[in-house]
N, C-alpha and C positions, 0 to 999 in steps of 0.2 A: 504493499499499500504506499502511495505517495501523497503528501499534502498537495492539494491542487490550487492553482490560481484561478481556476474557472469559477465565475461568480456564483453559479447556481448549484455548486456542489461543494463537498469538503475534501474528499479523498478520491484517488483513482485506483482501480484494480484491473490489471491487464493479464488475465489468463490466456489471451491470444494477442499476438503482436503482428503487425504487417497488414497491408490491404492493397486494393487497386482502385483506380479511378472509374467512377460510373456516371458522373454527371457534372454539371457546371461548377457546383460547390466544391469539387475535389481539386480544382485546378491549382490552387496554392496551398495544398495540404500541409498543415503544420506538423502532423504526425510523421509524414514521410521525411521531412527535413530533420526532425528530432531523432528518428530511427537511425539515420545515416551518422549523425553525430555520435549517438550512443554506440553504434558498431565501431566507429573509429576510436572511441574511448575504451574499447574492450569489454563493454557490458554484455555478459553471456546471453542474456535473453534476446539480444539483438544481433547475434552472430550471423543471422541470415538477412540482416538489413531490414528492408521493408517487405520481404516475402512473408506470406501468411505462415505463422508458426504457432502451434499450440504448446502450452507450458503446463505439464502435469503438476509440477511442484507448486504452481501458483494457486491451484484450486483450493487448497486448505487454508489459505491466508485469512479469509474473513473469520474463521473460527478463532484465530489468534487475537483478534481485536475485540476486547471485552467491552469497551465504551461504544455505545450506539453512534453510528456515523452515517452521513449521506455519502454514498459511494457511486461514482460514475464508472460503469463497467466498460472496459475496452476503449479507453480514450485514445489508444494507439492502434486501434483496429475496428473491425465490425464483426460482432459476434455471429451475425447471420451471413457472413461472407460465404460464397459457394464452396470455398476450400476448407471451411471448417466442418468437420464431421458432425452429423446430427447427434451421434452418441456423446460427443464432447459438449455440444450445446446443452443437452439434457443434463449432463452432470453439473455444468455450471449453474443451471437453474435449480438443481437439487441443493447445491451449496447455498444458494441465495434463500431458498425455502427454509432450510435448516437454520441459517444465521438470521433468525427472524428479528433480532434486536437492531439490525441495520435496515436502512432503506437503499435499495439499489436502483440506479437509473441506467437503463439500457437504451441506446440510440442506434438506429440503423438507417441506411439508405436502401438496403435490400428488402424493401417491403414485400416484394413478391414471395421471397422465401419465408419471411415472417408469416405471411398468409398461408402458405403451403404447409408449414410444419407446426403451426400454432396448436393444432389438436393433439400433438404429441407432448406438449408442455403442460406440466401442473403449475398453473399460474398462482403464485402466492400474492397476498395483498401488499407485501413490502417491496414488490418489484414494480417499478414505474417504467412502462415501455413507451418509447417515443420514435418518431420518424423525423428525418431531416427533409425540409421543403424549402428550396432556395428561390423559387418563383412559381408562377402559375402553371408552368409545364409539368411540375412534379407533384401537383396536388393529388394525383391518383394514389400516392402513397398513404394519404390520410384514410382513404377508403379501406385499403389493406389493413391499416392499423385498427380501424373501427371493427373489422371482421375478426380480429384476434380475440383471444380470451383474457387479455390483460385486464387487470382490475383498475389500474390507473393508466390513462393514456395521455401522452403529451406530444406537442409539436415543437421542434426546434427550427425556427425560421431564420437560419444562420448558416453562411452569410446570406442575408436577404439581398437578392440581385435584381429584383423587379417587383412590381406591385402584385398583390394577390387580392383582387377585388372579390367581394362576396364569399369570403372564406367560410367554408361550412364547418362550424364548431360543434355539431351534434355529437354527444358522447365523448367530447374532448375535455380533459380535466385541467389542462395547463398549456400555456403558450409562452415560449421563449423567443425573443427577437434580438438579433445582433447584426452589426455590420462587419465587413471583412477588415482584418488588419494585416500588417506585414509590409513587405517592400513594394509590392505592386497591387495595393488594395483596390477592388472595384467599388465605386460609390454606392451609397445607400441614401435614398431621398427621404426627407422627413415625412412627407405626405404618405409614403408607403407605410411607415411605422404608425402614424397617427390613425390611418384607416384601420389597421389591425387592432390597435388599442381600443378604439371606439367599438369595434366589433366584439371584443372581449368584454367590455363594459356593458354592452347591451344584452349579451348572453350570459353575463355573470361567470365568465371563465377567468381564472387567475392569470395575470399577465406579468411577465418578467422581462425587463429590458436590460440586456447584458452589456452593450456597448455601442458606440457610434462607429468604432473602428478607425481605419485610416493608418497612416505610417506610424503615428504615435497614438495608440489607443488611450493611454493615460491622459494625454493632453485633450483629446476629443471628449473623454469623460463618458458618463452614464446618465446624464440628466436629460429628461424628456419632459417637455412642458413645465420645466423648472423644478422637477422632482425626480427621485429614483423610484423605480418600480421593481419591487422585490417580492411580489406576491407568489405564494406557493399553493399547491393543491392541498385540500383538507385530507386528513388520514387518521385512522384509529390507532396507528402506531405511535409510541411515545414521542413527544415533540423533540425535534432536533433544531438547534439554532444555527442558521447559515450567516456567518460573519456577523 
């Protein structure tokens, strides 16, 4: 487990590392850059660089963390990648089910596979399942998420690369929005964000604004309409404070 700088979580857990690009949001993948650095540093979990690699020894880690945490699963990969065996995915979910004192956040761009194998998964209430949607072209992922058996469903609209008018939030429990950061960030317009915020407010869906992004995300900040938006979905699991 590693302490995370991601605003909507606390720690990261990577039983799988490595991935491949599937859509526009992947173009400037931070995980790919970080994996190459870690390989060069001799980190054994990244011996294969950014090739998809499962790590058996990482599966037991959540049992060693006694304090309840908000845990982002596979910040350096995609658990539903086609190269991750179904058996390994089910084992990871079994760990999350048993480590019931944590909340686990799983995020995928492979919504088709999520839909295909959802019926094999025993979905515990402490697992929040999300899909990434970077513009209107990828809203089909939301329907795949809705079809899954996940108890808590969320959207990560990050990096937001275009407007998503009339975003359908039926059976969605949480929405995260953020702009792209890094050396060559693509711009995000305020109107796109405001439209999503107003949609969330009208449908009473919790809204979390992560960042404006840009070359210096710290300088750009997180203020939207003069305030920060750190809303989280309600849950019956013991409360965990985020930052």
